[in-house]
RODREN-580591 format. One record per residue (C-alpha): residue number from 1; residue in one letter; x, y, z. Coordinates in pm, 1 decimal. Each point is the difference from the previous one (the first is absolute). Layout:
<pts>
    k  r        c1        c2        c3
  NUM  A         X         Y         Z
...
</pts>
This chain:
<pts>
    k  r        c1        c2        c3
    1  M    9200.3   -3118.9   -7585.5
    2  P    -381.5     -23.6      61.5
    3  A    -236.3     316.8     -58.7
    4  A    -168.3     125.2     291.0
    5  N    -323.3    -106.0      82.5
    6  D     -71.1     196.9     347.7
    7  A      82.0     375.7    -132.5
    8  N    -178.6     127.7     349.4
    9  E     189.5    -247.4     211.4
   10  D    -292.8     -81.5     190.3
   11  G      45.6    -367.9     -15.6
   12  L    -289.4     -76.1    -245.7
   13  D      68.9     -89.2    -373.2
   14  D     -98.7     310.3    -196.6
   15  A    -222.9    -209.1    -243.1
   16  T    -168.7    -132.1     268.7
   17  A     -20.3     325.7     183.6
   18  K    -157.0     142.8    -379.8
   19  A    -250.2    -269.9     -11.4
   20  I    -138.7      29.6     324.9
   21  Q       8.3     409.4     -12.7
   22  D    -221.3     -71.0    -291.8
   23  L    -252.3    -163.3     170.7
   24  I     -21.2     281.1     274.4
   25  D     -41.2     261.3    -303.3
   26  E    -293.0    -230.7    -118.7
   27  A    -135.7      33.6     342.1
   28  K      62.5     372.3      32.0
   29  A    -166.9      36.4    -334.2
   30  A    -294.8    -174.5     133.7
   31  E     -11.2     250.9     293.3
   32  E       1.4     290.5    -214.0
   33  A    -275.8    -136.4    -206.9
   34  A    -182.6     -40.3     334.6
   35  N      29.0     338.4     121.5
   36  K    -115.1     140.1    -362.5
   37  A    -316.2    -239.4      44.3
   38  L     -29.3     148.2     381.3
   39  E       0.6     356.2    -169.3
   40  D    -193.6     -53.4    -312.3
   41  A    -269.2    -144.8     270.3
   42  K       3.8     298.6     203.2
   43  G      12.7     247.2    -273.0
   44  E    -155.7     319.0      66.1
   45  D    -288.9     -60.2     167.4
   46  G     144.5    -224.9     275.7
   47  L    -268.5    -285.9     -36.6
   48  I     108.2    -379.1      26.7
   49  T    -237.1    -223.7    -167.5
   50  P     -19.1    -391.0      41.3
   51  T     154.8     -39.7    -382.4
   52  E     270.3     226.2      84.8
   53  Q     119.0    -129.6     355.3
   54  Q      18.4    -325.1    -161.0
   55  A     212.7     133.3    -309.7
   56  I     244.6     130.1     304.5
   57  E     -35.8    -356.8     174.5
   58  K     127.0    -154.5    -345.0
   59  A     292.8     207.0     -55.5
   60  N      94.1     -55.5     360.0
   61  Q       9.9    -365.5     -67.5
   62  A     224.8      46.1    -300.4
   63  V     235.8     187.7     222.0
   64  A     -42.4    -295.8     265.9
   65  D      82.0    -275.1    -278.1
   66  A     307.7     197.2    -129.1
   67  K     126.8       3.4     323.6
   68  D     -62.9    -351.0     118.1
   69  K     217.7     -95.1    -389.3
   70  A     294.5     223.6     161.9
   71  Q     -28.7    -101.2     298.2
   72  Q      33.4    -377.9     -80.4
   73  E     329.1      67.5    -196.6
   74  I     151.9     230.9     267.4
   75  N     -74.2    -294.5     275.9
   76  K     214.5    -210.6    -236.1
   77  L     333.8     186.2      43.4
   78  D     259.3     -37.7     234.0
   79  P      34.5     268.7     287.6
   80  S     185.1     290.2    -109.0
   81  K     -43.2     408.5     -32.1
   82  G    -118.8     -49.3    -338.0
   83  K    -286.8    -205.1     120.2
   84  E     -64.4     238.7     281.1
   85  T      -6.1     302.5    -240.9
   86  L    -248.9    -223.0    -257.3
   87  Q    -201.6     -58.1     317.1
   88  G     -42.0     352.2      96.1
   89  N     -77.0     102.0    -342.2
   90  L    -298.3    -240.5      -7.3
   91  D    -122.9      93.8     332.7
   92  A     -15.5     342.3    -101.1
   93  V    -250.2     -80.9    -288.1
   94  N    -376.1     -48.0     178.2
   95  G    -354.7      22.4    -139.2
   96  V    -219.6     290.1      54.4
   97  E    -272.6      71.3     278.6
   98  V    -318.8    -127.2    -134.9
   99  P    -274.8     280.3      76.4
  100  A    -354.8     -90.3     127.1
  101  V    -250.0      15.3    -282.1
  102  N    -209.5     345.7      89.7
  103  D    -212.2     -12.3    -292.9
  104  K    -162.7    -353.4      -2.7
  105  N    -278.4      49.5    -250.8
  106  S     230.7     188.3    -223.8
  107  D    -241.8     300.7      -1.3
  108  G     277.3     266.5     -34.2
  109  L     -84.6      86.5     396.8
  110  D     191.6     -75.8     301.1
  111  D    -155.0    -245.9     217.3
  112  A       9.9     158.9     301.7
  113  T    -129.2     328.8    -122.5
  114  A    -269.0    -172.0    -171.1
  115  E     -63.6    -178.1     360.6
  116  T      11.7     358.9     171.8
  117  I    -222.7     145.8    -258.7
  118  Q    -234.3    -268.5       5.2
  119  G     -35.2      -7.2     396.3
  120  L     -92.8     391.6     -38.8
  121  I    -269.2    -156.9    -264.5
  122  D    -112.2    -239.9     255.1
  123  E     -50.7     262.0     260.6
  124  A    -208.7     168.0    -228.0
  125  A    -181.0    -274.1     -62.9
  126  A     -40.7    -119.4     359.4
  127  A    -124.6     410.5      21.1
  128  E    -289.8    -120.4    -274.4
  129  Q     -72.1    -293.2     210.2
  130  A     -67.5     213.4     289.4
  131  A    -206.6     212.3    -162.3
  132  K    -210.0    -252.4    -149.1
  133  D     -12.2    -169.4     370.6
  134  A     -79.1     349.6     126.4
  135  L    -276.5      23.5    -234.0
  136  D    -145.5    -340.3      39.4
  137  K     -22.2      91.3     351.0
  138  A    -150.0     339.5     -35.3
  139  N    -293.1    -172.8    -222.2
  140  A     -54.4    -289.0     238.7
  141  D    -273.1     149.3     163.1
  142  G    -118.5     205.2    -319.8
  143  L      84.4     308.1     146.1
  144  I     279.0     262.9     -78.6
  145  T     103.2     254.1     263.6
  146  P     182.4     314.2     -29.5
  147  T     256.3    -166.0     200.7
  148  E      53.8    -311.4    -227.5
  149  Q      -3.5     250.9    -298.3
  150  E     280.8     142.8     119.6
  151  A     167.9    -333.4     113.4
  152  L     -49.0    -113.6    -365.9
  153  N     109.5     323.2    -163.9
  154  K     336.5     -21.8     257.4
  155  A      55.4    -367.6    -129.5
  156  N     -27.6      99.8    -373.3
  157  Q     256.1     270.6      83.5
  158  A     229.4    -239.8     167.3
  159  V     -33.4    -237.5    -324.9
  160  Q     104.9     312.0    -211.0
  161  D     261.3      90.4     238.6
  162  A     153.2    -348.4      -7.8
  163  K     -68.8      14.1    -416.0
  164  D     184.3     336.8      -2.9
  165  T     301.5    -183.5     196.4
  166  A     -15.1    -258.5    -240.1
  167  Q       0.7     212.4    -307.6
  168  Q     315.3     212.7      90.8
  169  A     187.1    -300.7      43.3
  170  I    -124.8    -146.4    -355.9
  171  D      53.4     348.8    -164.5
  172  A     341.2     -39.6     101.0
  173  L      77.8    -309.5    -160.9
  174  D     161.7     -12.0    -370.0
  175  P    -230.6    -121.3    -262.6
  176  S     -31.2    -391.8      26.7
  177  A    -203.5    -298.8      -8.7
  178  G       1.9     -24.2     383.2
  179  K    -113.7     407.9      21.8
  180  D    -289.2    -103.6    -284.4
  181  T    -112.4    -295.8     266.9
  182  L      23.3     197.3     325.0
  183  Q    -209.3     287.5    -160.5
  184  G    -253.9    -216.2    -100.8
  185  N     -14.0    -157.3     325.2
  186  L     -27.8     348.9     164.5
  187  D    -292.1     103.7    -247.1
  188  A    -211.6    -289.5     127.1
  189  V     -34.9     143.4     347.1
  190  N    -236.1     246.1      47.2
  191  G    -204.7     129.3     284.6
  192  V    -407.1     -57.1      81.6
  193  D    -319.8     211.2    -104.9
  194  V    -113.5     188.7     332.4
  195  P    -379.9     -35.0       9.4
  196  A    -189.7     318.9     140.0
  197  A     -54.9      46.5     388.9
  198  N    -361.9    -131.6      58.2
  199  D      46.6       8.2     407.5
  200  A     106.8     373.8      73.9
  201  N     -18.0       4.4     362.1
  202  E     148.1    -364.6       2.4
  203  D    -273.7    -176.6     214.4
  204  G     -48.2    -298.4    -146.9
  205  L    -301.7      90.3    -175.9
  206  D     -90.7     119.9    -362.2
  207  D     -57.5     376.9     -12.3
  208  A    -332.6     -36.6    -216.7
  209  T    -163.0    -261.8     264.5
  210  A     162.5     230.6     257.2
  211  K    -197.4     302.0    -101.3
  212  A    -324.9    -155.4     -43.9
  213  I       4.3    -162.0     357.9
  214  Q     107.9     348.9     151.3
  215  D    -322.2     129.2    -196.6
  216  L    -233.2    -214.9     171.3
  217  I     175.8     106.0     319.7
  218  D     -58.7     356.8     -50.0
  219  E    -346.6    -116.0     -44.6
  220  A      -5.3    -127.6     339.1
  221  K     176.5     324.6     116.3
  222  A    -259.2     248.8    -158.0
  223  A    -278.7    -251.7     193.2
  224  E     220.5      83.7     305.7
  225  E      -1.7     378.6     -33.3
  226  A    -407.0     -19.5     -20.8
  227  A       3.9    -213.2     320.5
  228  N     240.5     303.7     172.6
  229  K    -266.8     254.3    -140.3
  230  A    -281.1    -173.5     114.9
  231  L     163.1     -21.0     338.9
  232  E      86.0     368.9      -2.1
  233  D    -349.2     110.3     -72.1
  234  A    -144.2    -190.9     258.8
  235  K     234.0     107.3     297.2
  236  G     -62.9     374.7    -162.4
  237  E      97.6     256.1     266.4
  238  D    -170.2    -134.6     338.2
  239  G     200.2    -372.8     -48.8
  240  L    -334.6    -188.9      79.0
  241  I    -100.7    -284.3    -178.3
  242  T    -359.0    -113.9     -49.5
  243  P    -130.3    -361.2    -113.8
  244  T     -58.2     141.5    -344.7
  245  E     330.2     150.9     -60.7
  246  Q     136.9    -332.9     127.5
  247  Q    -196.6    -214.8    -298.3
  248  A     132.1     216.3    -258.1
  249  I     359.2     -10.0      88.7
  250  E     -22.1    -384.4      25.0
  251  K    -149.2      -2.6    -371.7
  252  A     301.5     227.8     -95.0
  253  N     239.2    -234.6     154.5
  254  Q    -153.4    -330.8    -183.8
  255  A      67.4     206.5    -326.2
  256  V     343.6     -10.7      76.1
  257  A      37.8    -368.6     108.1
  258  D    -188.7     -86.2    -328.9
  259  A     265.4     220.5    -211.4
  260  K     263.1    -179.5     232.5
  261  D    -105.1    -360.4     -95.8
  262  K      12.0      61.5    -386.4
  263  A     367.0     170.7      12.1
  264  Q      62.4    -364.6     250.5
  265  Q    -113.7    -212.5    -243.4
  266  E     246.2      93.0    -250.1
  267  I     288.4      44.1     244.2
  268  N     -54.8    -371.7     109.8
  269  K      30.4    -112.1    -387.4
  270  L     345.3     131.0     -14.8
  271  D     352.1    -196.6      94.1
  272  P     183.8     118.0     304.2
  273  S     187.5     304.8     -81.3
  274  K     101.1     339.5     184.5
  275  G    -229.9     144.0    -236.9
  276  K    -279.5    -226.3      84.8
  277  E      99.6     125.4     376.9
  278  T       3.4     341.5     -43.2
  279  L    -333.9     -35.4    -186.2
  280  Q    -132.8    -174.0     293.1
  281  G     136.6     226.8     247.9
  282  N    -167.5     283.9    -216.4
  283  L    -332.3    -185.0      63.8
  284  D      37.7     -44.0     339.7
  285  A      32.0     382.3      55.2
  286  V    -340.2      48.4    -129.7
  287  N    -235.6     -66.1     304.7
  288  G    -356.9     122.9      56.7
  289  V     -25.1     246.4     281.4
  290  E     -44.5    -104.0     352.6
  291  V    -389.8       7.1      42.7
  292  P     -74.6     206.8     331.8
  293  A    -205.9     -88.7     268.9
  294  V    -325.7     174.9      43.4
  295  N      86.8     246.3     289.7
  296  D    -295.2     196.0      33.0
  297  K    -216.7    -267.8     143.7
  298  N    -212.9     222.7     236.7
  299  S      -5.9     323.5    -191.5
  300  D     114.3     214.8     261.8
  301  G     237.6     200.7    -229.0
  302  L     276.2    -149.8     140.3
  303  D     244.5    -282.5    -117.5
  304  D      -3.3    -314.1     209.7
  305  A     357.1     -71.4       3.5
  306  T      92.6     382.5      70.0
  307  A    -266.5      14.8     286.7
  308  E     134.4    -385.7     146.9
  309  T     373.9     189.8      11.2
  310  I    -102.4     346.0     155.2
  311  Q    -196.3    -200.2     239.3
  312  G     322.6    -206.3      55.8
  313  L     216.2     310.6      70.5
  314  I    -313.2      97.7     258.8
  315  D      59.6    -357.4     141.0
  316  E     404.1      78.1      50.7
  317  A     -99.9     304.0     160.5
  318  A    -249.8    -184.6     237.5
  319  A     304.8    -270.0      78.1
  320  A     243.5     316.8      65.1
  321  E    -305.5     158.1     239.8
  322  Q      -7.0    -351.9     173.7
  323  A     397.6     -35.0      28.0
  324  A       5.7     319.6     160.2
  325  K    -224.5     -74.7     261.0
  326  D     157.6    -357.2      54.4
  327  A     351.6     207.5      47.6
  328  L    -195.5     225.9     238.4
  329  D    -107.2    -282.1     198.6
  330  K     330.6    -165.4      12.0
  331  A     172.5     362.6     103.7
  332  N    -258.9      43.3     282.1
  333  A      51.2    -340.7     123.2
  334  D     283.0      41.1     247.0
  335  G    -137.9     373.7      74.7
  336  L     294.3     166.2    -123.9
  337  I      44.1     181.7    -339.5
  338  T     311.7      20.1    -133.3
  339  P     127.4     252.0    -273.6
  340  T      50.7    -321.1    -223.3
  341  E    -348.0    -117.2      75.3
  342  Q    -144.7     374.9     -61.9
  343  E     195.9      57.8    -334.1
  344  A    -142.0    -377.4    -111.8
  345  L    -353.0     129.1      63.9
  346  N      85.6     344.5    -170.7
  347  K      99.6    -260.3    -283.1
  348  A    -292.1    -221.5      -1.2
  349  N    -214.2     325.1     -10.9
  350  Q     210.0      78.7    -284.7
  351  A     -64.0    -329.1    -191.3
  352  V    -344.6      46.5      72.3
  353  Q      12.2     343.6    -129.3
  354  D     208.0    -103.1    -310.8
  355  A    -261.5    -284.8     -98.7
  356  K    -247.5     256.7      45.2
  357  D     141.9     227.1    -254.2
  358  T      89.7    -256.2    -210.5
  359  A    -389.2     -99.1      -4.9
  360  Q    -115.5     330.9     -34.8
  361  Q     204.1      77.7    -297.9
  362  A    -136.9    -279.4    -149.4
  363  I    -367.6     128.9      29.3
  364  D      81.7     328.7     -72.4
  365  A      94.7    -119.1    -329.2
  366  L    -356.6    -136.1     -83.3
  367  D    -261.6     166.6    -128.6
  368  P    -325.5      41.2     170.5
  369  S    -196.2    -283.5      48.8
  370  A    -202.2    -208.7     304.4
  371  G     298.5    -239.1      10.2
  372  K     242.3     310.9      72.9
  373  D    -214.6     113.1     290.6
  374  T     -34.3    -331.6     166.0
  375  L     377.4     -51.3     -17.4
  376  Q      30.8     355.4     177.9
  377  G    -209.3     -81.7     286.7
  378  N     223.3    -332.7      65.8
  379  L     307.2     199.2     -19.4
  380  D    -103.9     292.1     252.3
  381  A     -99.3    -291.0     237.5
  382  V     399.0     -62.6      67.8
  383  N     199.2     186.4     256.1
  384  G     322.5     -37.9     181.9
  385  V      70.4     -18.5     392.7
  386  D      38.4     281.3     248.3
  387  V     370.8     -56.8      80.8
  388  P      42.8      68.9     386.1
  389  A     308.4     200.5     133.9
  390  A     345.8    -166.9      78.7
  391  N      66.0     -88.3     381.9
  392  D     342.5    -226.7     -60.0
  393  A     200.5     232.3    -170.0
  394  N     325.7    -218.2      -4.0
  395  E    -207.2    -287.1     -58.3
  396  D     158.4    -180.5     297.9
  397  G    -335.8    -168.0      86.0
  398  L     -24.0     225.9     329.4
  399  D    -240.9     305.5      46.9
  400  D     185.8     294.2     -28.8
  401  A    -147.9     172.5     300.0
  402  T      87.8    -300.3     240.2
  403  A     336.9     -23.5    -187.1
  404  K      58.5     368.6      84.1
  405  A    -101.5     -58.1     352.9
  406  I     231.1    -264.3      79.5
  407  Q     319.5     160.0    -171.5
  408  D     -76.0     307.4     219.5
  409  L      43.0    -263.4     288.2
  410  I     325.2    -106.7    -186.9
  411  N     106.9     359.5     -13.2
  412  E     -25.4      40.1     327.7
  413  A     229.1    -284.3      95.1
  414  K     254.5     152.8    -260.6
  415  A      -3.9     297.1     196.3
  416  A      50.6    -172.4     322.4
  417  E     318.9    -183.1    -191.3
  418  E     131.3     346.8    -104.9
  419  A     -14.1     107.1     363.2
  420  A     195.8    -275.0      95.0
  421  K     254.8      43.5    -256.6
  422  D      10.7     380.1     103.1
  423  A      68.1     -93.5     373.0
  424  L     240.8    -247.6    -131.0
  425  D     193.9     225.6    -176.1
  426  K      11.7     234.6     261.2
  427  A     119.0    -226.4     259.7
  428  N     315.5    -114.1    -207.0
  429  A      65.9     373.9     -61.9
  430  D     275.0     -16.0     277.3
  431  G      83.0    -371.7     -75.5
  432  L     -98.7     -92.6     356.1
  433  I    -346.5    -189.9      90.5
  434  T    -147.0      47.8     358.9
  435  P    -221.6    -181.7     199.4
  436  T    -251.4     284.6     -46.4
  437  E      47.1      31.6    -345.4
  438  Q     -18.8    -377.6     -36.5
  439  E    -338.6     -13.5     171.5
  440  A    -102.7     297.8    -221.9
  441  L      43.8    -212.5    -308.3
  442  N    -199.3    -312.9     120.8
  443  K    -287.8     232.7      68.7
  444  A      -5.0     119.8    -341.9
  445  N      46.3    -349.1    -131.9
  446  Q    -320.6     -80.2     219.1
  447  A    -194.8     308.8    -212.0
  448  V     119.0    -144.5    -310.2
  449  Q    -127.9    -375.4      88.9
  450  D    -330.6     144.2     163.7
  451  A     -78.0     208.6    -355.1
  452  K      64.6    -321.8    -190.7
  453  D    -171.5    -204.2     220.9
  454  T    -349.2     239.0     -45.2
  455  A      71.4     -25.6    -421.6
  456  Q      77.0    -348.2      17.3
  457  Q    -365.8     -68.1     172.4
  458  A    -170.3     225.0    -283.3
  459  I     197.7    -218.8    -269.3
  460  D    -113.9    -333.7     154.1
  461  A    -346.9      83.0      10.4
  462  L      18.1      25.7    -433.1
  463  D     -65.6    -283.6    -198.1
  464  P     295.7    -104.3    -264.5
  465  S      82.7     251.3    -252.1
  466  A     309.7     126.2    -162.2
  467  G     -97.4     339.3     167.6
  468  K      10.1    -184.5     348.1
  469  D     340.3    -124.9    -113.0
  470  T     113.5     340.0     -91.2
  471  L    -110.2     131.6     334.4
  472  Q     156.4    -316.7     147.9
  473  G     335.2      76.9    -147.9
  474  N     -22.1     347.9      84.0
  475  L     -42.2     -61.1     334.8
  476  D     267.0    -252.9      43.2
  477  A     265.1     277.6    -114.6
  478  V     -41.9     172.6     308.9
  479  N     201.5    -102.8     273.9
  480  G     170.0     115.5     307.7
  481  V     347.3      60.7      49.7
  482  D     266.8    -207.1     124.0
  483  V     108.4     139.4     373.4
  484  P     359.4      12.9      53.4
  485  A     136.5    -118.4     329.6
  486  A      93.1     298.0     257.5
  487  N     361.4      83.9      -1.4
  488  D     -33.6     270.5     264.2
  489  A    -155.8    -166.8     301.1
  490  N     127.3     274.4     249.9
  491  E    -119.8     294.1    -227.6
  492  D     285.3     172.8      46.7
  493  G      55.4      68.3    -382.6
  494  L     294.5    -240.3     -23.0
  495  D      14.3    -333.0    -203.2
  496  D       2.4    -267.9     291.0
  497  A     282.2    -181.9    -214.5
  498  T     232.5     306.3     -62.8
  499  A     -83.7     140.2     373.2
  500  K     118.6    -404.7     120.7
  501  A     318.5      11.9    -206.1
  502  I     134.6     345.0     118.7
  503  Q     -88.9    -128.5     347.0
  504  D     228.6    -296.6     -45.1
  505  L     304.0     223.0    -123.4
  506  I     -74.5     205.4     309.1
  507  N       9.7    -327.5     208.2
  508  E     293.1    -107.3    -154.2
  509  A     169.0     341.7      99.7
  510  K     -85.0     -52.4     361.0
  511  A     172.0    -344.9     -19.0
  512  A     301.1     182.1    -156.3
  513  E       9.4     250.9     305.3
  514  E     -23.8    -234.5     281.9
  515  A     298.1    -236.2    -170.4
  516  A     202.7     348.5     -12.6
  517  N     -73.7      33.2     354.7
  518  K     129.6    -353.3     104.0
  519  A     305.0      67.6    -199.1
  520  L      60.5     320.9     196.6
  521  E    -100.0    -184.6     351.9
  522  D     285.5    -264.1    -119.4
  523  A     215.0     178.7     -83.8
  524  K      11.3     227.7     323.2
  525  G       4.9    -323.1     160.9
  526  E      70.3      32.5     380.2
  527  D     343.6     181.3     -64.1
  528  G    -134.4     303.3    -187.5
  529  L     240.9     -42.5    -291.5
  530  I     -59.2      43.0    -367.2
  531  T     253.8    -155.2    -261.1
  532  P      21.2     103.0    -361.4
  533  T    -156.2    -349.7    -113.2
  534  E    -309.4      73.3     283.3
  535  Q     -37.3     376.5    -141.6
  536  Q     -27.1    -173.9    -353.9
  537  A    -246.8    -242.7     114.8
  538  I    -215.3     278.8     152.6
  539  E      20.6     242.4    -325.6
  540  K    -109.5    -355.2    -222.7
  541  R    -306.4     -50.5     213.1
  542  N     -94.0     386.1       5.2
</pts>
């Protein structure tokens, strides 16, 4: 009997299975070596250098080579449970995942950390460059303003803040060559030296130059003040200017102009700037005084302009006087004076008085002089007009007396109208109109018409006017009464229609009486007999 050679009954010769398993075990040993290489590479710092990455990749290759050798032997086997078991054992063997290099320069510092911190250092370097650029820009015109100085200080602070942030990150690192390198890079970053300000008011002009020119302007101002004093001395208390005083003021003005010219020459040398504009504005504000014209040419003790002004007020009063005269002529043109015209004339007179009062106040304010006496005489010659009494109170274009006379005639017509209305009311009192009453009403109407005709003749004689229209309207409102038709022709106190209606009923009764008599005659006939039927017929007729 042969010895067993498939102890586990997996369809595979035990010796062959062992030989292949040995190859798989070699692959497992290579896998363990790769894992150790990975662990050794990571160490405590977790950094992977290019050399360590290569060692891991080499260990992985040894795993792959050992697996390939075992796989070749498995591939030679016929299918069996043992072959499947070996294949499973081999498939469980793998290399390790090769980590990425994170310390390319092998300086003991993680590349991402180094890059991040270097980024912070770069930000500080950028802030340093910004500070340098700001300094170059500030120095471009040779001037440093407080604003620029402050901006440079802020730029320096931005550098320091960025450095502080980077330094904190470096300080958190363990000692390493990479840390030393970063520290050196950061130490090379610094702010700028901030120069002293020489343009304190930021006007684009060096302060020393500005002061020198301002001193020249101040000299011009002093000359201006001297000119003002010369002017005040010339005016004195009377405000009069003589030719000699005028010449003194002109000389003082020339001193101002000379001082301004000197300052202007220095300003003209400056480059354009706000400071130059300010100095120019300061200089432009310096002027000589306005040289007053001689105002006492005729030596009458009165300023010529004042005399002319007051004479102008007198002329206004004279013009108001003429306007009042013109208004009076216009008001009198139609022979009527209305309250409005009267008021207008009073207002015109008041305008004269107001203008005179204004002129008088101006004259009264003058000191005594021959000029004042002349002006007073001119003003005294101006007066208003005499205002006539109003004779057209309601302003209807009609003389009040004439209007009243015609209205009286209209009132007579109204009285006649009222008498006709009273007569009509009396005639209508019993609801009957007799021929006598009808005639009386016609006479009353005629009285109204006669009175209206008299008033109409007076109105027709008037010229057209609102007053005439009003009178005509008043007259047109007066009329007689409507005379009703007579309804009691025989004046018996009974309405004719009522009397006729009742008479018609009486006539109907008479006709019925005749019919009853005829019924009686017919019933009696020749035999004188009355039947019950005939009796009823007679009773019915009755």
